N, C-alpha and C positions, 0 to 999 in steps of 0.2 A: 269831236268837232266836224261839220258837215264842209266840205270843200266844192269849190265852183270852178267848173271847166267851161269857159267861153267858146263856143264854136266859131273858128273864122269862117266856117261855111256862108253866116250871114254878114261878115264884113264886107268893107268896100276895098277890092281886090285891087284898085288903082290907087288905094292910100295903104296897103296893106301894113306898112310897117307903122305908119300913125294909130292905125286902129288897134294894132296889137298893143301898142304904149297905153291905148285908152285903158285896158283891161288889165292893168299892171296889179290892181289890188285882189285880183282873182289867185287860185291857187296852181291851178293847171290850165295850160292853152291846148284845146282840144282841135284837133287837124284831121278832118274827113278826106280820106283818100279813095277816090271812086275811079273805076277802070272799065265801066261801060259794059263788063260782063256780068260779074256776080251781081251789081246792081245797073239799072239802066241809066245811068247818067256819069259823067266824067268831069272830075274836079282837078285835082294838083298830083304832082308827083314827086318824084325824088329831088330835083333840081329845087323846087320851090320850098321844101321843108330844108333844104340845105341853106336857103337863102334866107328863111325865117330864124334859124339857129343863130345866124350872125348877128341878126337884129334885137335878139333877147336873150335873158337867162332863164326865162321862165320852164317850168317843168313842160315839157312836150310829150302831150298825150297822143298819140297818134292811131288813128282808128283805120285799119286798113281793111276795108269794104272792096276787096279784089279776090279773083279766083286764083288759087293754087299760091297762097302768100309766100309759101317756103321761098320762092325764087327771089324773092326781094327783101327778105328779112335782114341780111347783111347791109346791103346797101342803104336801106332807111336807116339801120342803127350807126353806120357811118357819117349818115347826113346829120344827125345830130338827135336824133329822136329817143328819149328818155324811158320810154314805156310805147310798146307795140301791141295792140290788141287785133286778133286774126279770129274770123267767124268761123265757129265748128262746121256750120254748114259748106264751106268754100273748098274743102278737100277730103282725101279719106283719112280716117282719124290717125293711121300711122304718120301720115305726112305733116298733120297737125302737131303731132307730138314731137317730130322733126324739128318743126319750124320752131316750137318752144325751146327745145334743146340748145338750138344756133343762137335763140335771144340769149339765152343763159352764157353762151360762149361771148358774144357779142357785150355781156354787159349792159344790156337794156333790161327793163322789167318787162315781165310776161302777162299778157291778161289774153282771156277770150270773150269773145262777144254773140250772144245769142238773137237772133231773129224773134220776132212774135211766135212763130209758129214752131219754136224748138222748146223742147221740154227741159226744165232744170236740171234733170238728170243726166243730161247730156255732160255737163262739166264733171262728173264723177271721174272719170279716168285722168284728169288733169288737176283737181283742185288743190292737192297737196303742194305742187310745185308753182302755182300762182300767184301774183300779185294783186290783181284784179280781175274780177268778173263784170262784163258789161252787160247788162239788160237793155234792149231795146224796147221804148213804149212806142215806137211807129215802124212801118216799114222802112229799113234802110235804103237812102237812095237820095232822097229830097229833104231839104229843112220846110220848116213851117208848117208839116202836119199836125192833125189833131192827136192828144194824146190818149192812148188805149188805156182805158181803165182796167181792162181784164188782165194786164201784164202786171198789176199789182200783186197777184197771187204768184205769179212766176218770182218776182222779188223777195216775196217772202220764202219761199221754197229756197231760193239759191241761199238767202241769209242763213237759213237754218243747215243748210249743207256746209256754207262758209265756218259758222260756228262749231259743227262736229269735226271738222277737218283740216281746217287751216284759219282760226279766228283772226290772224293777221292781214289777211286777203281783205282788199276794198272791194266794194259793190259799187258799182257806178251805174247811172242811169241816164238816157240818151232818147230824147223825143217829147216834145211837147211840155217842156219843162218851164213853168211860169210861176208866180207867186201862189197862184191857187192849187196847182198839182206838187210842187215842191215838198210841203207837209206830208202828202198822201204818199209819196216815194220815201220819203225819210222814216215815216212813222212804219213801213212797210219792210226796213232795211238796208236802205240805200245810205251810202254817207259821201258820194262824189255826185255831184249834179252838173250835166251837161246842157250848157243854155245857149241857143242862138239867137233868136230873135227876139227872146225876153230881154236880152241885154244889149245887143247893138241895136235895136229897134226903139232904145228909149235914150232921151236927151241926156239924161244924167245917168251917166253909165256906171260910175263907182256906184250911186245908190241901188241901181238897178241889181249890182250884183250883191249888194249889202242886205237887199230885199229877198233873197233867194236863200240866204243862211239862217235856215229854220231851226 
C-alpha cells in the first residue's frame, strides 16, 4: 500500500495544529528541518517538533536537512520524532554510521536521504540497517519546486538495492509529488510519498490525500 506523508512545510504555521489535524487521514506527517547551512533555508527546530508531538499521534517522519546531524539525533528523538532521515552528503561516512547507531539507541526508525546529485549506490554501506531510504526529486531547501523526472532512474536503482539487501525497508520520495507524478514514482518503486502543495494547496485536503494513493 502506498503511504502519504503530507509536508507541513506547506502548512499555515499560524494555524499549525489546525493544519496538522486536517491531514489526519494520511499515514505519516513529514517535518522538514533546515538549518541554513546544509541547505539555503531555515525552517523549524527541536522546540517545534516537541510542540507538534503534543498535538498529534501521527507518525512523525522528520527529515533533517542539516549539517553534521549526529549532533542533534538524541534531541530530535526526545522531542518525539518516530523516524529521522539524514542526508548522506551532510557528514563523513563514519559519522553518518554513528548517527544511525544513535537513532537505534534512541528507539527511532532510521533513514538516509539522497540529493539528486548522489548515486543510489551511496546507500550500500548502510542499507541492511535502514528502515527507509528517502530519494529527493528536487534539490532540498525549498518547497514548490518542479519534479525532476531524471530521478526516476535513481528510485529504480534504490528499489533494486532494497529488494536485494533489505526488502522491509521503505522507499520514500520527496519533491514535486502530485497526482500526475505520483504514479511515476510508485511505478519506479516508491511506497511513501511526501506531498506539500499537492495536499495543503487544495480545498478538500482528505480528497487530495486520497488522489495520491495510486
